[in-house]
C-alpha positions, 0 to 999 in steps of 0.5 A: 479595523482589525483582521480576524485572527487566523493563527489558530487555523493551519489552512489560513497560512498555507497556499497548498493546503488551501488549494487542495481544499478547494479542489476537494470542495470542487470534486467531493462527489467524485471523491465520494464515489471513489471512497465508496468503490474503495470501500465496497472492494475492501469489503469484498476482498475481506469476505472473500480473501482467497479470491482476493489473494489469487486476483492480487497474484495474477495481477502482479504476474500481468504487471510484471510481464507488462513492465518486463515487456516494455523494458525489453523493447526499451533495452533493445531500442537503446542497445548502445547504452551503457548497462545494456546487459544488466537491463537485458537480465532485469527485463527478462527476470521480470518477464519470467517472474510474471509468467511463473506467477500466472501459470502457478498463482497458488505458489506465487501467493505462497511466495508473496505471503512469505515476503509479507510475513518477513516485512512484518517482522523486520518492520515491527523490530525496527519500529520497536527498536526506534521507539525505545532508542527515541523514547526520551525525544518522543515522549508522548509518541514512543508508547504508539510506536512501541504498539505499532511495532508490537502489532507488527510483530503480531501480524507476523507471528500470525502469518508465520504460525499458520503458514502455509494455510495463511497464504491462502487468505493474508494477502487478500485480507491485508489488501481488503483492510487497506482498501476499506480504511483508505475508502472510509477515509476518502469518504470522510474527506469527501463529506467534509468538503461537500459545500454547506 
């Protein structure tokens, strides 16, 4: 009697993948709920990108204040440690940045938009250069990398060419798209994992 051939199933020999699949089956309803929630939040951010952009800026402000406050307390608690003044400076900068974002969220959104535009520009250039440099090694994938780099440059061009008007909606729209795709993929995982 021979054992079934599982060589075509990548999960058959990977205990980590099997464990993840078992957990997904056990908690498929909570995965589905979280996926639906993320999708709804993503759609809301896409439909109301200005509100989402300002909300993200305010949230980032509160996170900076929280992290700066914790860092400040820990810095004073361990003030005999090396690098005290650098830790103190870092905590104070985080607190100041958080307060500025809360007091001036529109200007904060402008700054975040500049950073996001610069990120897409740099990411696009690096991805294109990587694709071109490695096109012989990545015979089937280099075209996809090139397309991804060009898409990054197009997003950067849209953000930069429309600035400062794009600052009102670009952060909210990008986060909304990310939430929408993340939620949709989580719904897909949950539906695939549900018991039959």
